[in-house]
C-alpha positions in Angstrom: 19.6 -8.3 29.2 18.8 -7.9 25.4 17.7 -4.2 25.8 21.0 -3.1 27.6 22.8 -2.0 24.5 20.0 -1.0 22.4 20.6 2.3 20.9 17.6 4.5 20.0 19.0 7.7 20.0 19.8 8.2 16.6 15.9 8.1 15.1 12.3 8.2 16.7 12.2 4.9 17.8 8.4 2.9 17.7 9.3 1.3 20.9 12.1 2.8 23.1 12.5 6.3 23.9 15.7 8.2 23.4 16.3 8.0 27.4 16.1 4.4 27.0 12.5 4.0 28.5 9.9 1.9 26.7 7.0 4.4 25.2 3.5 4.3 26.6 2.1 1.7 23.8 5.4 -0.5 24.2 5.7 -0.8 27.8 4.5 -4.3 28.5 5.6 -5.7 25.4 9.7 -4.3 26.2 9.1 -6.0 30.0 7.7 -9.3 28.6 10.7 -9.5 26.3 13.4 -8.5 29.0 12.3 -11.1 30.9 12.9 -14.0 28.3 16.6 -15.4 28.0 18.0 -16.0 24.7 17.0 -20.0 24.4 13.4 -18.3 25.0 13.6 -16.0 22.4 15.6 -18.1 19.4 13.1 -20.9 20.3 10.0 -18.0 19.3 12.0 -17.1 15.8 12.2 -20.8 14.8 8.9 -21.3 15.8 8.1 -18.1 13.2 10.0 -19.4 10.5 8.2 -23.2 10.7 4.7 -21.1 10.8 5.8 -19.4 7.7 6.5 -22.8 6.0 3.4 -24.4 7.1 1.4 -21.7 6.1 3.1 -21.4 3.0 3.5 -17.4 2.9 5.8 -16.8 0.4 6.7 -13.8 -2.0 7.7 -13.6 -5.7 11.1 -11.9 -6.6 11.9 -11.3 -10.0 15.1 -11.9 -11.2 17.4 -12.2 -14.7 17.5 -15.6 -14.1 13.8 -16.1 -13.8 11.2 -15.7 -10.7 12.0 -16.9 -7.1 9.6 -17.9 -4.2 10.8 -16.7 -0.8 9.7 -17.4 2.3 8.4 -14.4 3.9 10.5 -12.6 5.5 9.4 -11.7 9.5 10.8 -10.4 12.4 8.6 -11.3 15.5 9.2 -8.0 17.7 6.2 -6.2 16.9 5.8 -2.6 16.1 3.2 -0.4 18.4 0.9 2.6 17.9 -0.9 4.1 20.7 -4.8 4.1 19.9 -5.7 7.8 19.9 -2.4 8.7 17.6 -3.8 5.5 15.6 -7.6 7.2 15.3 -6.1 10.7 14.6 -4.4 8.7 11.4 -7.1 7.1 10.3 -9.4 9.9 10.0 -6.5 11.4 7.9 -6.4 8.7 5.8 -10.2 8.5 5.5 -10.0 12.5 4.3 -7.6 11.8 2.1 -9.4 9.1 0.3 -12.4 10.8 0.1 -10.9 14.1 -1.6 -9.0 11.8 -4.0 -12.0 10.1 -5.3 -13.7 13.0 -5.6 -10.7 14.5 -7.6 -10.7 11.3 -10.0 -14.4 11.9 -10.8 -14.0 15.1 -11.5 -11.2 14.5 -14.0 -13.3 12.2 -15.9 -16.2 14.6 -15.9 -16.2 18.7 -15.8 -12.3 19.1 -14.5 -13.4 22.0 -12.5 -10.1 21.6 -10.5 -8.3 22.5 -13.7 -10.6 25.1 -15.1 -10.3 26.8 -11.4 -6.5 26.4 -11.6 -5.5 24.7 -8.6 -3.8 21.8 -11.1 -2.4 22.6 -14.4 -3.5 21.0 -17.2 -0.4 19.6 -18.7 -0.3 17.4 -15.4 -3.4 15.8 -16.3 -2.5 15.5 -20.0 0.7 14.1 -19.5 -0.3 11.7 -16.9 0.6 7.9 -18.5 -2.8 6.7 -16.4 -5.4 9.3 -17.7 -7.5 7.2 -19.3 -9.6 8.9 -22.2 -11.9 5.4 -22.5 -13.1 6.2 -18.4 -14.3 9.8 -19.5 -18.0 10.0 -18.9 -18.2 6.9 -16.7 -20.1 7.3 -13.4 -19.0 4.2 -10.9 -21.4 3.0 -7.8 -21.1 6.0 -5.5 -18.8 8.3 -7.4 -15.9 6.2 -5.9 -12.9 4.9 -8.5 -10.1 3.8 -5.9 -11.8 1.5 -3.8 -9.0 -0.2 -2.1 -6.0 2.4 -1.3 -2.7 1.1 0.2 -1.6 4.6 1.8 2.3 4.8 2.5 3.4 6.4 5.8 6.7 7.3 7.5 7.4 9.0 10.8 10.3 11.2 11.1 12.3 12.6 13.6 9.4 14.5 15.2 7.5 11.2 15.6 5.0 12.4 13.0 3.0 10.5 10.5 3.6 11.7 6.9 2.1 10.4 3.8 5.0 9.2 1.6 2.6 7.8 -1.7 -0.8 6.8 -2.4 -1.3 3.2 -4.2 -4.6 3.5 -5.8 -4.2 1.4 -8.8 -3.5 -2.4 -7.6 -2.1 -2.0 -4.0 -0.6 -4.9 -2.2 0.5 -6.4 1.0 -2.8 -6.6 2.9 -2.8 -10.3 3.0 0.6 -10.3 4.5 -0.9 -7.7 7.1 -3.3 -10.4 8.4 -0.8 -13.1 8.4 2.0 -11.4 10.3 -0.7 -10.9 13.0 -1.8 -14.8 12.7 2.0 -16.0 13.4 2.8 -13.3 16.3 -0.6 -14.6 17.7 1.1 -18.4 17.8 4.6 -16.5 18.8 3.6 -14.3 21.6 0.2 -16.1 22.5 0.5 -14.5 26.3 0.8 -10.9 25.1 -2.8 -11.1 23.4 -4.2 -11.7 26.6 -1.9 -9.1 29.1 -2.3 -6.1 26.3 -5.2 -4.6 25.0 -4.0 -5.0 20.9 -7.1 -4.0 18.9 -8.1 -6.5 16.9 -7.7 -6.4 12.6 -9.0 -9.7 11.4 -12.0 -8.5 10.1 -10.5 -7.1 6.6 -11.9 -9.8 4.7 -15.4 -9.3 5.5 -15.3 -5.5 5.2 -13.8 -5.9 2.0 -16.6 -8.3 0.8 -19.2 -5.9 2.2 -17.3 -3.3 0.0 -17.3 -5.0 -2.8 -21.4 -6.3 -2.7 -22.1 -2.5 -2.3 -20.8 -2.4 -5.9 -22.6 -4.7 -7.5 -24.8 -2.9 -10.2 -27.8 -5.5 -9.6 -30.2 -5.2 -6.4 -30.2 -9.2 -5.4 -29.7 -10.7 -2.4 -25.9 -12.4 -3.4 -24.2 -10.9 -6.4 -21.7 -12.8 -7.8 -17.5 -11.5 -6.9 -14.7 -12.7 -8.1 -11.2 -11.9 -8.0 -9.3 -11.8 -11.0 -6.0 -12.8 -10.9 -3.1 -12.5 -13.7 -2.3 -16.6 -12.5 0.4 -18.1 -10.2 3.7 -16.7 -11.5 2.4 -12.7 -10.2 4.2 -12.1 -7.6 1.4 -11.1 -5.4 -0.6 -14.5 -6.4 -0.6 -15.5 -3.0 -2.4 -12.4 -1.8 -5.1 -13.3 -4.6 -5.5 -16.6 -3.7 -5.7 -15.6 0.0 -8.4 -12.8 -0.6 -10.4 -15.1 -2.1 -10.3 -18.0 0.2 -10.9 -16.0 2.6 -13.9 -13.8 1.6 -15.5 -17.5 -0.5 -15.3 -16.2 -3.8 -14.1 -17.5 -7.1 -10.6 -17.0 -8.1 -10.3 -16.9 -11.8 -8.1 -15.8 -14.5 -9.1 -13.7 -17.6 -9.8 -17.1 -19.4 -12.2 -18.0 -17.3 -14.4 -15.0 -18.2 -16.2 -13.9 -21.3 -18.2 -10.9 -22.5 -21.3 -11.8 -24.1 -23.8 -9.8 -26.8 -25.8 -7.9 -23.8 -22.5 -6.1 -22.5 -22.7 -8.7 -19.5 -19.7 -10.5 -17.9 -19.6 -14.1 -17.5 -18.1 -16.9 -15.8 -17.3 -20.1 -17.1 -19.0 -23.1 -15.0 -19.2 -26.7 -15.1 -23.3 -25.9 -15.1 -23.0 -23.0 -17.5 -22.3 -19.5 -17.6 -22.9 -17.6 -14.5 -22.9 -13.5 -14.5 -20.6 -11.8 -12.5 -21.8 -8.5 -10.9 -18.5 -7.1 -9.5 -14.7 -8.1 -10.1 -12.0 -7.2 -7.6 -9.1 -7.2 -10.2 -5.7 -7.5 -9.6 -4.6 -6.5 -13.0 -3.1 -3.5 -14.2 -5.4 -0.9 -17.0 -3.5 -1.8 -19.6 -3.9 -5.6 -19.2 -7.8 -5.6 -18.4 -9.3 -5.5 -22.0 -7.2 -6.8 -25.5 -10.2 -5.2 -27.1 -9.1 -1.6 -25.9 -5.6 -1.2 -24.2 -2.7 -4.0 -25.1 -4.2 -6.5 -28.2 -1.6 -8.9 -27.3 -2.6 -8.9 -23.4 -4.2 -12.5 -22.8 -4.6 -11.8 -18.9 -7.8 -9.6 -19.4 -11.1 -10.3 -21.0 -11.7 -9.1 -24.3 -15.2 -6.6 -24.2 -14.7 -5.9 -20.1 -14.6 -1.8 -20.6 -17.6 -2.1 -22.7 -19.4 -4.7 -20.0 -18.0 -1.8 -17.4 -18.6 1.6 -19.2 -22.2 0.2 -20.0 -22.9 -0.4 -16.1 -23.2 -4.1 -16.1 -20.2 -4.6 -13.8 -18.2 -3.2 -11.0 -14.7 -3.0 -11.2 -12.4 -2.6 -8.3 -10.3 -0.7 -8.5 -11.9 1.5 -11.5 -10.0 1.6 -14.6 -8.7 5.5 -14.6 -8.0 5.3 -10.6 -4.1 5.3 -11.3 -4.2 9.0 -12.7 -4.4 9.8 -9.0 -1.0 7.3 -8.2 1.1 9.9 -10.2 3.9 10.8 -7.7 3.5 15.0 -9.0 -0.5 14.8 -8.4 0.8 13.9 -4.7 2.2 17.3 -4.4 -1.4 18.6 -4.7 -3.1 16.2 -2.8 -3.0 19.1 -0.1 -4.5 21.7 -2.4 -7.1 18.8 -3.4 -8.2 18.2 0.1 -8.9 22.1 0.6 -10.7 22.1 -3.0 -13.3 19.6 -2.5 -13.8 19.2 1.3 -12.7 22.4 2.3 -10.9 21.3 4.9 -7.2 21.4 6.3 -5.3 18.1 5.6 -5.1 15.9 9.0 -2.2 14.1 7.5 0.9 16.1 6.0 2.8 15.1 2.7 6.4 15.3 2.7 7.6 18.1 1.6 7.9 17.7 -2.3 9.7 19.2 -5.4 8.4 19.2 -8.4 11.2 19.2 -11.0 9.1 20.5 -14.0 9.1 23.9 -12.4 12.5 25.8 -13.4 13.2 26.8 -10.2 12.5 23.8 -8.2 14.5 22.0 -10.8 17.8 23.9 -10.2 17.6 23.3 -6.6 17.2 19.2 -7.1 19.6 19.6 -9.3 22.1 21.2 -7.1 21.2 19.0 -4.3 21.2 15.1 -5.7 23.9 13.9 -2.8 20.8 15.4 -0.3 17.6 14.5 -1.6 15.6 11.4 -2.8 14.8 11.5 -6.5 11.3 9.7 -7.7 10.2 8.8 -10.9 6.2 9.7 -11.1 4.8 6.2 -11.6 7.0 3.6 -10.6 6.5 1.1 -7.3 8.2 -1.3 -5.5 11.5 1.1 -4.8 12.6 1.2 -7.9 14.0 3.7 -10.4 14.6 5.6 -7.4 17.7 7.6 -6.3 18.8 7.6 -2.7 21.1 10.8 -2.6 23.1 10.4 0.4 24.0 6.3 -0.4 24.7 7.4 -4.1 27.7 7.6 -6.1 28.8 10.8 -8.3 28.2 8.8 -11.3 24.2 7.6 -10.5 24.0 11.8 -9.5 25.3 12.2 -12.6 22.9 9.9 -14.7 19.3 11.4 -13.3 20.4 14.8 -13.3 20.4 13.8 -17.2 17.4 11.8 -16.7 15.3 15.0 -14.9 17.0 17.2 -17.6 15.1 15.2 -20.5 12.0 14.9 -18.8 11.1 17.0 -15.9 7.8 16.1 -15.7 8.3 12.8 -14.6 10.4 13.1 -11.7 9.8 14.9 -8.1 12.5 15.4 -5.0 12.0 15.0 -1.5 13.9 15.3 1.5 16.1 12.5 3.1 13.4 11.5 5.7 15.1 10.6 9.0 12.6 7.4 8.9 11.7 6.1 12.3 12.7 2.6 13.7 12.0 -0.6 15.5 13.9 -2.9 17.6 14.5 -5.6 15.3 15.9 -9.4 16.4 18.8 -9.8 14.6 20.0 -12.8 16.7 19.7 -14.4 19.5 20.8 -12.0 22.1 21.0 -8.4 19.7 18.1 -6.2 19.1 18.9 -3.4 16.7 17.1 -0.3 15.1 16.1 -0.8 11.8 13.9 1.8 9.3 10.1 1.2 8.6 7.1 2.3 7.0 3.7 1.7 7.5 0.8 0.5 4.6 -2.5 1.1 6.2 -5.3 -0.2 3.6 -8.7 1.8 3.0 -11.8 0.8 1.9 -14.4 2.7 0.0 -17.3 2.0 -1.6 -21.0 2.9 0.2 -18.8 3.5 3.4 -15.1 3.7 4.1 -13.2 1.5 6.6 -9.3 1.5 7.5 -7.7 -1.3 8.9 -6.3 -0.8 12.8 -3.1 -0.9 11.9 -1.4 -2.0 8.7 1.6 -3.5 7.0 5.0 -2.6 8.5 7.7 -3.4 6.0 11.3 -3.2 8.2 14.6 -2.3 6.2 16.7 -5.3 7.0 20.0 -4.4 6.5 21.2 -1.8 8.6 21.2 1.8 7.9 19.0 0.7 4.7 15.6 3.3 3.7 14.7 0.7 1.4 11.7 -1.7 2.8 10.3 -3.4 -0.1 10.4 -7.3 0.5 11.6 -7.4 -3.2 14.5 -5.4 -1.9 15.4 -7.5 1.1 13.2 -5.9 3.4 11.3 -7.8 5.8 7.9 -7.3 8.1 6.6 -7.1 11.5 3.0 -7.3 13.0 1.4 -3.8 13.8 -0.2 -3.3 17.1 -2.5 -0.5 17.8 -2.7 -0.6 21.4 -5.2 0.9 23.7 -3.4 2.1 26.5 -6.4 3.6 28.3 -8.2 0.6 28.5 -7.3 -2.0 30.8 
């Protein structure tokens, strides 16, 4: 049987306990897979591959040779989480984003948190994502980060920890939705046997959140998704979300700002005013009049229109100031300061290299720690100590000493694993993380689960698809309501 040689003792496994029995949320799934023979499993895996090709689910990898489009890497064995655990996790995510939005709003207004000594002023002054152009602006509902993708990991204790917050232009939600669509084709019978909570209302929730930001109180505000274009690695997602919401997918050249400081879309019947822009372009490229003057991706005058309150931008410019990994270390204090509550979800232990004592510890333990730059993403620019060479450690020691503000360090976590189909008759544990998505406008919404990313290489901790990672469907299973 496929489970006979599965080893789950080394790390916390999402489906199988150290004794070899299935966890409560995975009991029916494990039993069902155990009844399949090798041919059946292989047929279902092939079905997933064909479905991915038919649906055109792809992502782009940037290489020195150019951009390469690849089929979405997918494992057919879902990851399961119990509904009670997810309820607490969702409450923690809601709490976290609420506090972060209060923090961002404070930074662009009175900066009370700095005056009260909770966060050192230089941390914000030296943040490359603090935008002076945003000072004094009042976005709807006081919300700056409307769409957040928070990366969660489970350590050896089975507890969820927040690894990082993605508050600028978080991606991946379309793959979460497509993972479910593929799994429904591959394991349709499980959706009849098991109480798997739905997640396909995300586009509707996103649309409602964007509507709530409209500066005009009209029946049908004009919403657009602003994409950098077809060569962007997340273009599949931009097109997917626009199609699912029934709104226009536009590029910068499709929009213009008129003398009335309003944004208009060019249409065959003439200019049409735009109320809300879900922008998938980084701050520095959205308006060549204010930021990068050479940008052809954005719209001249867009910042002027936003500052005047004539258009809503999601996420708002400047939200990335809370996306800084150095700021991340202060999030527990941020939650207590603004909400007077203890954090529901813990951070991973974090060492700030700008602190002389902590820096000395980090430099003495480079071979044991994970070193991250403050504002990189996608797993780039990191040092994973236990998997690094002496030469790489020396390079990072020099980088840290040259610019200590720009680096943090964290323990190498014993990331949880989940069974992954390696061949038609072999299941092996692979490390994974989870990116749920949180929406905040007038109301707050948390996805039922999220995007599970898997390090497909044995022993690897790098889950990013651009670096060889794959993905799974994520099931929130209500084991009590059967």
